[in-house]
N, C-alpha and C positions, 0 to 999 in steps of 0.2 A: 206530742210535739209536732205532729203532722200539720202542715199548713201554717205554722207559726213562724214569725220572723223576729230577729233582734232579741233573742232570749237566752242564748247559751253563754254561760260565764267562762267556760273553757272549751276551746275548739282545737282540734288536731287536723292537719291537712297532710296527706301523703298520697303518692300515686296509687299504691295498693292499700286496701282497707282491711278491716277485721273479718270480713266475710267474702267468700267467693262462691259463684254459682256455676253449675254445669247443667246442660240439658241432656237428660238420659235418652237412651234409645226409644223409650216409651213416650218421650216428649215431656216428661215431668222434670221439674227443676229440683236439683239437689244442691244443698248448701254445705260448705265446710268452713272450718275456722281458718282465717287468714294466716299466712306464714309470717314469721319474724318476731322480734322481741317487743315490738310496739303493742301487740295485742294484750299480753298480761300487764303491761305498764299502765294501760288505760282502765283496767278492771276496777269498777266501783267509783270512778271519779264522778262526783256529783255534777249534774247539769252539764255534762260534757257532750260534745258532738264531734263526730269523725267525718270529715269530708274527704272522699276518695273518688277515683275514676272507675267507671264500669269498663273492665278490661276484657273479660271473656264474653262470648255470645250469650252465655247464661246470665252474666251480670247485667247485660243490656236488657234482656227480657225481664229480669227481676226488677230492675230500676224503672223500666217503662211501665210496669204494672202498678207502681205506687206513686202517689202525688209527689212530684219533685224528687223522686228517687229516695224517699225517706222511709226508714224502717228501724226496728230495734236490732241492735247488734249485741255481742257479748260484753255486757257491762257499760254500754254506751249507746247513744243514738247515732245512726249512720245516715249520711246523705251521699248517695252515690250518683255522680255526675255522668250523664250520657253525652259524650263528646263526639264530634264528627269523626267517624272511623278513620278516614284518610288523614285528617289533621293529627289525630292521636298517634297513628302509626308513624308519621314523619317526626312528630315531637319525641316519641319514645325511642324509635329505632334509629332514626338518622341523627338527631341532635343528642339525646341523652345517652344512648348506648353505643353509638358509633363514633361520637366525638368526645363528649364530656367524660364518659367513663374511661376511655383510652387515654385521654390527656391526664386525668388525675392519677391514673395508675401507671403513668409513664410507659405505656405500651406502644412501641413504634410500629409504623407500617400498616396500620389498620384504619386510620382516620379517613373520613370521606374527603373528596376534593371540596375545598371551600369555594364553590362556584355559585352560579345563579340558582341552580336547583337546591343547593344547601341553604341559601338565603331564603328561599320559599319555605323550606322546612323550618328555618328559624322563625319565620312569621307564624307558622303553625304552633311552634313551641310557645311563642308569646301568647297566641290565642288561647291555648289550653291553660296556661298559667293565669290568664285573665278570667277564665271561667271559674277557676278555683277562688281567685280573689273576690269575684262578684258574689259567689255563694257564701264565702266567709263574711263579707261585708253585710249581706242580708241577714245572717243568722246570729251575729255577735251581739250580745248585750252591751250596753254602754260600759266602757272600760274593761271589756273582756280581755282575757289572755289567750293568745293564739300561738300554737306551736306548729311550725311548717317544717316538713322533713325532706331533706336531700336535694340532690342536683337536678332532679326532674322539675322542681318548683323554685328555682333560684330567683325568678322574677316576681314571685308572689308577694314578698314583703313590700316592695315598692308599689305594686299595683293595689295592694290592700291599704297601705298607708295613705295614699292620695284619696281613697274613698272614705276611710274611717281613721282619721288622725287620733281618735280617742283610744283606740285599742293598743294593747301592749303585745309586741311580736317577738318571738324567738325563732331562729332558723337553725336546724341541726344538720350537720354534714356527717353522714355515716360512711363516706368514703375518705380516702386521703385527700389532701389538697395539693395540687401541682405546684412545684417551685416556679418562680417567674419565668425561667427560660423555657419550661414546658408549657406553662399557661400562655406564653406569647405565641405559641404555634396556632392558637385560635385567631380568627380575624380580629383585628384590633377593636373595632366597634362592638363586636359581640362580647369580647372579653370585658370591656368597660361596662356594658349593659349588665352582665352577670354580677360583677362586683358591686355596682351601684344598686342593683336590685336587692342584693342581700344586705347592703349597708343601710337600707331603710328599716331594718329590724332594730329593736332595742338591744338584742343580745344574739350573738352567734356562737353556737356550741360545736365543739370538735371532740373527737375521742382521744386525741393525743396533742400534747403541746407542739409536737413537730408540725402537725397539720395547721394549727392555729398560727404558728410562726410563718409558714409558707403563705397562708392567706394574707397576713399583714404585709409580707414582702411583695406580693402581687399588687396590693393596693398602693404601696409606695411606688412601684415601678410603672404601673399602668395609669394611675390616677394622680400621682404626686401627693397622696394623702399623708397626713401626719399619723404616726403610730407610736404607741407606748407598749409596755409589757402586757397590757390586757385591754387595749382599745384601739380603734381606728377613728380618726376625725377626718371628715370630708364634707365640704359644702356646709360648714357650720353645724354639722351634726356629729355627735359622738356615739359610736356603737361599741359596746363592750364585747370582749372575746373571752370565752371560758372553755376549760377542759373538763369534759363530762364523760369519763370512761364507763361504758355500759357493762354491768355485770349480768349474771344469770340468776334465775330463781332456782336455787339449789333444792329446796324442798319439793317444788313442783316436778323438777327433773327426776328426782329420786322416786317420787310416786309413779311417774311414767315408766321408769325402768322396772318397777315392781309390778307392772300390769301384765295380764296374761299374754298379750300379744308380744311383748318384749321377752318375757321369760321363755315363751315357746321358741323364739329365735335364738336365744342364748343356748338352750338345750341342743338345738340342731347344729349350731356353730361349734360347740364344744365337741359334739360327737363327730362332726365332719373333719375337724382339724386337731383331733386328739393327739397330744404329745408334741405338738409344734408350737413355737412362739408365734404370736400374732402381731404383725405390724399393720396398723389401721390408719386410714385417712378417710375423712368425710368432707366432700367439697361439691361445689357446683362445677359443671363442665364448661369452664370459661378460662381464657388464657391467663388472667391475672392470678389464678389459684396455683399455677405453676406445677400442674400435675405431671407434665412431661419430664421436667427435671427431677421430680420426685421418683418417677419410674426409672430414669437413668441412674440416679443414685442407688436405688435398690439393685439394679442390674450390676453396678460396679461393686456393691457389697458382696454379691454372690460370686462375681468373677475374681475379686482380689482376696476374698476370705472364704474359700470353698468349704470350710467347716460348717457354714450356715446352710449349705445345700441340703435339702430335704428336712431341715430343722426349723424352717420359718415359712410362713405364708403371709403375703402382703394382700390385705383386703383393701382394695382401692374402690371405695363406695362413693359414687358420684350421682348427681341428679341433673336432669336436663336443664339447661339455662338458655333463654333467648334464642330458641330455635327459629325465630323469624329472621335471624341474621345469618347469611351464608358462612361468615367466618366462624361462627359458633358451631354450626353443623359440621364444617370441615375439621374443626378442632376435635370433635368426638371421634371422627374417623382416624385422626392421628393417634389419639390415645388408644383406641382399639387395636390399631396395627402394631403399636409399640408393645403393648401388653402381650399380644400374640407372639411377637418376635422373641420376647424374653422367655415365654413358655416353650417356644420351639427350640431355643438355644440351650436352655438350662434345665427344663423340666424332665421328669422321668415318668415311666408308666404309673407310678404310685404317688406322684407329687406334682401338683400344679403350682408353680411359684407365685403367680399373680392371679387374683380373682378380681377382675374389673367388672363392676356391675353398674350400669347407667340406668338406674330406676329410682324414682322418688319414693322412698320407703323409710319413713321416720322410725318405726319400731326396729327395723333391721339396723339402721345406723346407730341407734342408742344401744342395741344389744352388742354390736361390735365394739363400740367405745367402752362399754362396761367390762369387757373381758380382754381388752387389748393389753399386751405387754408394753408396747410402745406406740405412740401416736405421732404422725408426721403432719405438721402444718407449716408449709413453706411458701406462702404467697410471695409473688414478686413485690406486691405492695397491697396493704389492706388497711381500711380505716380502723377496724378493731379486730375482727375474727372471733366470733363467739364459740366456734368449735374448740379452739384452744382452751377456753374456759370450761366448756361443758365436759370435756374429756376427763379432767381431774375430778369433777363433781360426781360423775356417774360411775367412776372406776370402782370395781368391786374389791380389788386387792392392791391397787396402786399401779399406775402406768407411768412410764417415762415419756416426757414431752419433748420432741424435737421441733423447734419453733423458729421461724424466720424473724430476723431482726427488723424486717420491714413491715411487720404486722404491728398495728397499734397496740395489741395486747402485750407485745414484748416490753413495753414501758413498765408494766406491772408484774410480769411473769418471768423476767429474765433471770432472777436470782435462782430459781429452781428448775427452769427449763434448760435444755441444751440448745443454745442460740446459734443459728447458722446464717451465713450469707446465702440467700436463696439462689444466687446465680452459680455458686460453687458446688458442682456435682460431687467432686471428690471429698470436700469437707463435709457435705451432707451425708455421704456414704460412711465416713468416719464417725459422724454423730449417731447414725443409725446403729453402728456396731457398739458404740459406747452405751446407747440406750438399751440394747438387747442384752448386754453383759452386765449391766448395773446390778449390784447386789440387791436382793429383794427388800431388805430392811431400808436401804437408802432410797430405793425407788418409792417405797410406801411413804416414807417421811417427806420426801420432796412433793409427792402427790398430795399429801395432806395439807401442806402449806399452800400449794397451788389452788386447791379447792377453797381454802379459807379466803384467799385473795379474790378468787373468781366470784364467790358468792357474797362479797362484802357490800356491793351496791346493786341489789336486784332491780329489775326493771321498774317496779312500782316506786321504790325509793329514788331511783334515777330520775323518773319523771317528775316526782315531787320536788326534787332538787332543781330541776330545770324550771319549773313553774316559779320557784322561789327567787329566781334571778330577775323576774319581771315585776314592775311596779303594780 
């Protein structure tokens, strides 16, 4: 495919791609499989191309060594774009992660000032989106289908449409969508640009009907658009809206849990925490995941129900997220201090109530989920949350799931999860007690049903369903 143009029948665009590179101490490049559910969803798609950004220093070295940043990836062809580092940093950290992420997750107090500096960052965001649109336009075959992912690339559909009106475009939002009153906190002209950028797509996909409804409401409020149950009409163009809840690849997850690396960690965890119930969470270290209130709820459980002292351990397994932003670094400090306070107040010489581990270790996380008695997933707001689905699929003997009603996954899992208001620490503590005292047979049956729902639409089938929405 190297050097060819206008040939791919199916293209995917996302900020992160299926491969990531790091430069080792010896100067050699080392590659690893990219994170996220999109990688398995693309496996084996014929004539597909994945357009992504070179994010790490290693990515930039690898992309620079190949013509136009093209190389083979897992099951697909990859074109990795080398963007201006300063422009990319502003687009990613200032616009995407300091503004759009916080607005869509309704997190107050962390948005940047919408001043002249922010507008310069917005121009960089537009420039980066344009680079993606230009690459897609170059490589798409006539009538190709293009899937654009997430809030980092909201302007791409419009920028691609004006270059290639022949291609079919879908845009997928993996986050929640802000209701109009929150979306209106963005500068008016920027909000309109985002909406109109996405409305140039043929189809817009969301993980929950709630998020699709919020998007339509924003279009009515900001653009005066006409909306129906599954469409938005604006400037003479109709864009369909669809709900596409992403599931997990149950068979692949179970194979991974059966790997030597995971089995080794299972053995070590069972030995270390023998005789104690395990309450597990697996999250990124960022504010929307609500780890602080989860720790507070666990502390309240131990304070108000002392029978659990020395009988339960909370494995709070997190992995670093967006360390380029000071609010994320300080958030990790808050989590570490709170976990230490709980241990100091309630721990004993032979019992450490909280094990907070801020390390990216997938085998460790899968091992903990597989032997958990209860799993806590309590985001303030979440587009989907695949951990809520993965937990039941990998559970060895059945775990109880405590789940925030503000996660998109709650739409499908609320029947068998213990659903909580993520802001209510006392109610969450009560749900943790219920989860830990649930009869084994009931817990196993609920977990079986949760696993059935969670694996019903694995990533490959989800991706094919998304393609089917396009002409």
